[in-house]
LOVEX-624619 format. One record per residue: x, y, z of N, C-alpha, C, O in turn. Coordinates in steps of 0.05 Angstrom, whole numbers, padded with zeros to 5 digits, always signed. Last residue first. Example, Ala and Ser with C-alpha at 12.3 -4.5 7.8 and 13.67 -1.06 7.14 Angstrom:
REM LOVEX-624619
+00257-00045+00142+00273-00021+00143+00258+00001+00157+00268+00023+00161/+00264-00114+00156+00246-00090+00156+00264-00066+00156+00285-00066+00169/
END
This chain:
REM LOVEX-624619
+00800-00516+01352+00783-00538+01362+00756-00529+01372+00740-00545+01381/+00809-00479+01292+00809-00480+01321+00791-00503+01330+00771-00509+01318/+00841-00506+01233+00818-00494+01247+00821-00497+01277+00834-00516+01287/+00905-00487+01211+00887-00509+01220+00865-00496+01236+00870-00478+01252/+00949-00467+01160+00927-00461+01178+00913-00486+01187+00909-00504+01171/+00984-00479+01121+00992-00458+01140+00972-00454+01162+00977-00440+01182/+00959-00516+01090+00983-00524+01103+00993-00504+01123+01010-00510+01140/+00918-00487+01067+00911-00504+01090+00936-00514+01104+00936-00520+01128/+00940-00467+01021+00937-00449+01044+00931-00465+01069+00940-00458+01091/+00940-00514+00990+00965-00500+00995+00962-00481+01019+00981-00479+01035/+00886-00533+00990+00908-00550+00999+00933-00534+01006+00946-00541+01026/+00852-00493+00970+00851-00500+00998+00876-00515+01007+00885-00511+01029/+00888-00449+00926+00872-00472+00931+00872-00478+00960+00891-00470+00975/+00890-00377+00937+00901-00403+00931+00880-00425+00934+00858-00421+00944/+00915-00312+00937+00891-00329+00935+00902-00357+00926+00919-00358+00909/+00945-00263+00974+00949-00287+00958+00924-00304+00959+00914-00311+00981/+00956-00193+00978+00939-00216+00982+00946-00239+00964+00952-00234+00940/+00992-00143+01012+00990-00161+00989+00973-00185+00996+00974-00195+01018/+01007-00079+01031+00990-00101+01035+00988-00117+01010+00983-00106+00988/+01055-00041+01064+01047-00052+01038+01031-00077+01043+01040-00095+01057/+01054+00017+01101+01051-00012+01102+01042-00020+01074+01024-00008+01062/+01090+00071+01131+01078+00059+01107+01075+00029+01112+01092+00016+01125/+01094+00130+01163+01092+00102+01168+01077+00089+01145+01054+00097+01139/+01139+00179+01134+01113+00169+01143+01114+00139+01148+01131+00125+01138/+01188+00194+01114+01176+00211+01135+01150+00200+01146+01140+00210+01167/+01202+00158+01074+01219+00160+01097+01206+00175+01120+01212+00170+01144/+01161+00167+01037+01164+00141+01049+01181+00142+01075+01174+00129+01094/+01171+00221+01023+01145+00214+01036+01148+00187+01050+01138+00184+01073/+01221+00217+00999+01218+00233+01023+01192+00225+01038+01192+00223+01063/+01207+00186+00954+01227+00176+00974+01224+00191+01000+01225+00179+01021/+01169+00219+00928+01162+00193+00939+01181+00183+00960+01173+00174+00981/+01150+00277+00919+01176+00267+00929+01171+00240+00943+01168+00239+00968/+01121+00307+00867+01116+00286+00886+01143+00274+00894+01156+00261+00877/+01136+00338+00825+01134+00351+00851+01129+00331+00874+01134+00337+00897/+01130+00307+00780+01157+00310+00791+01157+00324+00819+01177+00322+00833/+01082+00262+00769+01085+00289+00779+01112+00293+00792+01116+00282+00814/+01092+00210+00754+01079+00227+00735+01081+00257+00743+01081+00274+00726/+01140+00162+00759+01128+00185+00773+01117+00204+00753+01132+00215+00736/+01132+00096+00746+01139+00121+00733+01125+00144+00748+01100+00144+00749/+01159+00037+00775+01138+00057+00774+01149+00083+00761+01172+00090+00764/+01188-00010+00781+01188+00003+00755+01167+00025+00753+01157+00030+00730/+01195-00038+00827+01169-00042+00814+01168-00028+00786+01150-00033+00770/+01243-00022+00848+01242-00047+00834+01216-00052+00819+01215-00070+00802/+01229+00023+00876+01244+00026+00852+01243+00001+00835+01243+00002+00810/+01207-00002+00921+01189+00012+00902+01203+00017+00876+01191+00016+00855/+01254-00019+00946+01233-00039+00937+01215-00026+00917+01207-00039+00897/+01279+00027+00961+01291+00011+00939+01271-00010+00929+01271-00017+00905/+01251+00042+01006+01246+00057+00981+01257+00041+00957+01245+00041+00936/+01226-00013+01045+01247+00005+01037+01241+00018+01010+01227+00007+00993/+01166-00013+01084+01182-00024+01062+01203-00003+01053+01198+00021+01054/+01137-00012+01136+01160+00004+01130+01177-00008+01107+01201-00012+01111/+01111-00078+01137+01113-00052+01150+01139-00038+01142+01160-00051+01142/+01071-00116+01099+01099-00110+01102+01101-00081+01113+01092-00062+01100/+01024-00165+01106+01028-00136+01111+01058-00132+01116+01069-00143+01135/+00987-00211+01069+01013-00204+01079+01015-00174+01083+01007-00159+01065/+00938-00260+01072+00943-00231+01070+00970-00226+01083+00975-00234+01106/+00916-00316+01037+00934-00305+01057+00938-00276+01051+00940-00268+01028/+00857-00358+01031+00878-00341+01021+00896-00331+01044+00890-00337+01068/+00821-00394+01053+00815-00383+01026+00838-00367+01014+00840-00363+00990/+00808-00449+01093+00828-00428+01086+00823-00420+01057+00820-00436+01039/+00746-00461+01124+00764-00467+01102+00783-00443+01096+00774-00420+01094/+00703-00454+01156+00726-00467+01168+00748-00473+01147+00766-00489+01152/+00684-00394+01128+00676-00415+01145+00700-00427+01158+00717-00413+01170/+00739-00376+01098+00711-00376+01092+00700-00399+01107+00705-00422+01100/+00796-00337+01119+00780-00362+01118+00751-00355+01109+00741-00333+01112/+00862-00319+01112+00835-00311+01107+00818-00336+01105+00826-00355+01090/+00915-00310+01155+00901-00329+01138+00872-00321+01136+00859-00316+01157/+00966-00262+01155+00939-00268+01163+00927-00289+01144+00928-00285+01120/+01028-00238+01177+01013-00256+01159+00986-00262+01171+00984-00266+01195/+01072-00183+01176+01051-00198+01190+01035-00214+01169+01030-00205+01147/+01139-00162+01180+01118-00174+01163+01098-00188+01181+01105-00203+01199/+01179-00147+01213+01167-00126+01197+01146-00137+01178+01136-00122+01161/+01201-00191+01238+01185-00173+01254+01170-00152+01238+01151-00140+01248/+01201-00256+01207+01208-00227+01207+01189-00211+01223+01165-00215+01223/+01187-00308+01203+01199-00300+01228+01206-00270+01229+01217-00261+01249/+01170-00315+01151+01151-00321+01173+01161-00311+01200+01145-00307+01218/+01211-00309+01115+01194-00286+01120+01175-00290+01143+01164-00271+01154/+01232-00360+01109+01248-00340+01124+01232-00315+01131+01238-00301+01150/+01194-00385+01076+01196-00392+01105+01211-00372+01121+01204-00367+01144/+01158-00344+01031+01184-00356+01038+01186-00362+01068+01179-00344+01084/+01107-00350+00997+01110-00345+01026+01136-00358+01035+01136-00381+01045/+01118-00359+00943+01099-00338+00951+01102-00330+00980+01099-00307+00987/+01153-00402+00945+01161-00378+00930+01143-00354+00938+01153-00331+00938/+01123-00439+00974+01147-00428+00986+01158-00404+00971+01170-00386+00984/+01082-00452+00937+01076-00437+00961+01101-00425+00974+01099-00402+00984/+01076-00451+00872+01098-00457+00891+01094-00440+00916+01101-00416+00917/+01029-00438+00847+01042-00464+00840+01063-00471+00861+01068-00495+00866/+00968-00413+00860+00996-00412+00868+01009-00439+00862+00999-00459+00872/
END
């Protein structure tokens, strides 16, 4: 990760619909896991996905079900370590 703030915008740290988890190996930060709850359908449109089965109603499915989008960020110790400190 070259720009931690671009990957983990400070404004996203206070959002109620996003959960952040620091992944550790031993006492060392190894990455960050982000869970976005109930992502908007417009977000999926931005991915440029092509629906292969027209019978699949993606927008309806997203609106009718609880969805979470999970993303992982792997990084050097120095950038992730700025978000995490080991427990005493």
